PLY file of the C-alpha trace (Angstrom):
ply
format ascii 1.0
element vertex 110
property float x
property float y
property float z
element edge 109
property int vertex1
property int vertex2
end_header
-94.38 -24.08 22.98
-93.42 -19.66 22.47
-94.04 -17.73 19.59
-91.52 -16.43 17.52
-91.69 -13.09 19.07
-91.30 -14.52 22.35
-88.50 -16.94 21.42
-86.90 -14.05 20.25
-87.35 -11.94 23.27
-86.18 -14.68 25.53
-83.09 -15.25 23.73
-82.25 -11.09 23.69
-82.58 -11.19 27.11
-80.64 -14.21 27.91
-77.56 -12.72 25.82
-78.00 -9.59 27.65
-78.05 -11.19 30.80
-74.83 -12.73 29.76
-73.29 -9.62 29.04
-74.01 -7.72 32.50
-72.57 -11.14 33.67
-69.18 -11.37 31.72
-68.09 -7.47 31.71
-68.78 -7.49 35.75
-66.47 -10.68 35.87
-63.68 -9.23 33.61
-64.17 -5.66 36.09
-63.94 -7.75 38.77
-60.96 -9.96 37.46
-58.90 -6.29 36.83
-59.76 -4.58 39.86
-58.39 -7.57 41.55
-55.52 -7.46 40.38
-55.18 -3.73 40.21
-56.63 -2.68 43.79
-54.54 -5.53 45.43
-55.42 -6.21 48.87
-57.46 -3.26 49.60
-60.03 -4.64 47.13
-62.42 -5.60 49.46
-63.14 -1.70 50.68
-62.95 -0.71 47.29
-66.66 0.81 46.36
-66.47 -0.52 42.43
-65.02 -4.29 43.01
-68.36 -4.70 46.01
-70.73 -3.56 43.30
-68.95 -5.86 40.43
-68.72 -8.78 43.07
-72.79 -7.99 43.52
-73.33 -7.92 40.18
-71.32 -11.22 39.20
-72.12 -13.13 42.30
-74.78 -15.41 40.83
-72.38 -16.56 38.01
-69.86 -17.33 40.55
-72.54 -19.19 43.16
-74.02 -21.42 39.66
-70.54 -22.20 38.57
-70.10 -23.27 42.23
-72.96 -25.26 42.03
-71.68 -26.71 38.78
-68.54 -27.80 40.38
-67.01 -30.03 42.19
-65.38 -28.89 45.91
-61.72 -30.28 44.32
-62.02 -26.88 42.32
-60.34 -24.52 44.15
-62.23 -21.33 45.19
-59.73 -18.90 42.93
-60.95 -20.95 40.10
-64.16 -20.14 39.79
-63.63 -16.79 38.84
-62.34 -18.44 35.53
-64.93 -21.13 35.37
-67.55 -18.50 35.78
-66.67 -16.67 32.89
-66.44 -19.76 30.54
-69.92 -20.81 31.69
-71.20 -16.88 30.95
-69.39 -16.74 27.73
-70.95 -20.33 26.51
-74.37 -18.96 27.64
-73.81 -15.32 25.68
-72.60 -17.55 22.73
-75.54 -20.31 22.37
-78.04 -17.52 23.00
-76.45 -14.95 20.45
-76.30 -18.41 18.03
-79.85 -19.06 18.86
-81.17 -15.45 18.23
-79.43 -15.64 14.52
-81.34 -18.24 14.08
-84.47 -16.83 15.09
-83.24 -13.86 13.38
-82.58 -15.11 9.85
-85.88 -17.38 9.73
-87.92 -14.82 10.65
-90.14 -12.65 8.31
-89.40 -9.31 7.42
-91.55 -7.43 9.93
-90.02 -9.13 12.88
-86.24 -8.60 11.43
-87.57 -4.88 11.43
-88.76 -4.87 14.60
-86.57 -7.59 16.41
-83.93 -8.15 15.02
-81.76 -4.41 14.93
-78.48 -4.35 16.08
-78.66 -2.15 18.55
0 1
1 2
2 3
3 4
4 5
5 6
6 7
7 8
8 9
9 10
10 11
11 12
12 13
13 14
14 15
15 16
16 17
17 18
18 19
19 20
20 21
21 22
22 23
23 24
24 25
25 26
26 27
27 28
28 29
29 30
30 31
31 32
32 33
33 34
34 35
35 36
36 37
37 38
38 39
39 40
40 41
41 42
42 43
43 44
44 45
45 46
46 47
47 48
48 49
49 50
50 51
51 52
52 53
53 54
54 55
55 56
56 57
57 58
58 59
59 60
60 61
61 62
62 63
63 64
64 65
65 66
66 67
67 68
68 69
69 70
70 71
71 72
72 73
73 74
74 75
75 76
76 77
77 78
78 79
79 80
80 81
81 82
82 83
83 84
84 85
85 86
86 87
87 88
88 89
89 90
90 91
91 92
92 93
93 94
94 95
95 96
96 97
97 98
98 99
99 100
100 101
101 102
102 103
103 104
104 105
105 106
106 107
107 108
108 109
């Protein structure tokens, strides 16, 4: 399907997107608690809400309407953590089986 280099780059990209979404969901949860009722006027809360919205929308699309909206954030975080874990394991397996020159170029811990 794809060569090894492309697979490693895709795994790194998925892992990076999951990290960004995960950190924004965690930050959104922290600001939700700390900012209180004025959180909708908080600039950082709005920025994190925009960044986290694809994960929230995907989670709402996957789940049924029986799940209340205030639970979607936790479910989105779980979904993002699952995607991150799967991408990390896939990336690790690809790098373990890769030739030495590809490991040196693409499998560094940077």
